[in-house]
Structure formats: C-alpha cells, structure tokens
C-alpha positions, 0 to 999 in steps of 0.5 A: 666075026665082028662084022657078022655081029654088027650086021645082026645088031643092025638088023635088030635095030632096023626091025625095032624101028620098023615095029615103032613106025608101024604101030600107029597104023595098027592102032588106026586099024583097030579104032576106025570100027569104033567111030563107025559104030558111034555114028550109026547109033547117033543116027538112030537116036536122032531118028527117034528123037525126030519121030517123038517130036513129030508125035508130040506135034501131031498130038498138040495139033489134035488137042488144038482141034478138039478144043476148037471143036468143043468151043464151037459146040459150046457157042452153038449150045449158048445160041440155042439156049438164048433162042429158047429163052426168047421163045418162052414168053410166046409159049406161055401166052399160047398156053395161057390162051388155051387154058382160058379157052378151057376155063370158060364155056357155054353149052348149046341148047337144043333150040340153038341158043347158048346156055349160061356162061360157065367157069371151071373151078379147080378141086381144092380144100378150104376152111368154111365158116366164120374164119374171121371170128366175128360172124354168127353162130350159124357160121360155126364150127369152122370146118375143113372141106374138100371140093372136087372140080366143078363148074359154076355160072360165071354170072347170076342167071339173067332175065334173058336166060330165064325168059327163054326157059319160061317161054319154052315151058309156057310159064309166067315171066317174073316181074322185073319191077321196071328195072329192066330185063336183058342182062339184069339178074332174074328176080321174083322166083321161088326155089322151085322155079330155080330147080325147074330151070336147071332141069330144063337146062339139063334136058336141053344140053344133055348135062346134069345142071343143078343148084350149087351146094353151099360148100361149092358156093363158098369155095367158089366165092372165096376164090382162095382168099380168107377175108370177109370179101374176096378183095379184103375185109372192107366193102370199099367203094364201087366194088359191089352192089349193096348198102354203103358200097357207093355204086350207082345201084347201091340200096336202089335196085339190081345191077346188070350182071358183070358190072364189077370186077370178077374174083380170082376164079372169074366169077362176078357178083358173089358179093351183093346184087341178089341173094342166090338160092342153093341146093341145101336145106337150112341148118342152124349151124355146121354141126355134122356138116358134110366135109366133101362139098356135097349137098346137105339135104333134109327131107321135107325141109320147107327152108333152103339156103341163100348166099351172097347178100343183095342190093339192099343188104348191109355189108355184114350180110354180104360176107363170104361166110354169111348164110341165111334160110328162105321159104322155098315159096318165097319170091323176093326182088332181091333173090335170084340164083346161079347154076352149077355142073 
C-alpha cells in the first residue's frame, strides 16, 4: 500500500517537473509570431520613409531647376533691355531726320524749277498783341488766337524767285538799287504785285498759295515765345538787320535772306531786313478781330497790313507785336513779302 502511494506521489512530482521544464518552450511558441510582425511593420515604415526622402529630393531638384531657368530668363531680358537702350539714340536720330524732311519742302513748278522753301507750322494757340505792355494802341486788346496747321515761306521771297515770275508773266522787274538781286529779298513791289505772284505760284504748283494772315504771321514769328523778339527783349548784336543791331547791313541796305539765325520754327528774317505784306486789311486796333487765325478783310480797303520792320527801322518797330498799314500801291525799298500755304 505504501509502495503504491509512493509511486503515485513520484509520478505526480515527475509530471510537475515536466510541466515546469516545458513552460519556456510554450512561451517561446507564443512570442515568436509577435517578433515577425514587428519586423514587417518596421520594413514598411523604412520603405515609406525612403519614398518620402526620394520625393523631397526630387522636389528640391525640380525647384533648383526652376530657379535656374528663372535666372536664365532674367539675364536674357536684362541683355535685351540693354540692347534696346543702346538702340534708342539711333532710332531718335532717324525719326528726327524723317521729321525734318517733312517740315521743310519746296514744290516744283510746271516749268521745272522749284518754288520757295516752305516750313510747316504746327497748330496751336497764343496771346496776340501787346503782351509786354509797352506797345501802341493798335496792338490792343491782347486776345487769344487759335491757329490751324499751315505752311509759310522759310525766307522772304527773293529777287531770283520774283524775277522768274516777272519773266514768265512779261512784267517789269523791280529795281534793286544796285544792292544785288539773287538771294536778296525782293523790294519795290506793291501789294497787288505780291498777290499776283501768289496766284502765279498756285497756278504753277496746283496748290493754294497766298499771303499770310496777320495772325499766322505773328504766330510763326513768335515761334512759341512771348518776348519782344523771338530771342529775348533786347535787339542784341548781329541778330537781325535793323538800326542799332550792329550788322554789316544795319541802316544801309537789305541783307541776303538767311544771313542770321532762324527762329525756333525755322523761319529767317522775321525781325528786320524788309517789311512783309500781309493779306489783312489795316484796322486801328484788335477790337472784334477774328480769333481763328483767318484773314481780317475789309471790302474796298486801300491800306493793307505789313509786319516785321526793316533794315532802316528802329528796333521798337521790329517787335513781334508791332503792326503798320501801307497803301496797296506803295512800292518801297524796305518792303517785300513771304508766302503761305
């Protein structure tokens, strides 16, 4: 009985020992799948991290390429801007030359020669009359005048130009008093003679030449200035042909046209040399004068306007604002004209 009991106890103890011995193996069997799963997750995480790193790298490389392209384009535009800036002066010169060719012109006559050199005067407005405040009553009231674009002779009509007309129309040539013909301004002609020349010139060129209106003449003579003379308020030295102007012709005789500097519009001899016949009738003042630059006519008027002064005029009479009348039949050695279109 005792032996049976001891054997049973021994078996129980052996079983317990076996259970204790096998316990780590069982535990190992349950923990191994957990380590496998963790490694797989880590691999996935590492793969995703690597993908993210590569994406960031590609984006950085793309940004660098874009920045490089932007810098290249900027440098290209800067080079183009510099090239354009350098090219501007030459373009201005060409444009100026083209404008100059349009500003001055000469129409060809039917007989083959060229007419007077003309200057295009731009449209504009100006204060007409005694704006200095020291003129005569005939220069008042000062009034604003609007002038359309027109052309006017760059020089006073010369003997050479008038003699061509006199020969073509079988007229007597005017006396030059021995001072010379050619490029000197024609003198000793009446207002009717001057008008006849413009009509002949119109017939020769097919264009409506005429004497300038008083407003056109003053606008062109001032050339945008508001002083007594286009260069200032003093007659100065050797700037014009009149008394006290200190030129070689002053107080003695006419000078060849273009002997002095032109005004800003390109006109010569608007101060002195010879008085110039105009298309307007003589009026005592500017009361009711037109403000559109047109001719101010008076039917049957025997006196017409003249402007500019002459070689034997005092500087006061050569002011841009000064105006005088003269008999239409008067032929004087200090009176000529220029044409308009």
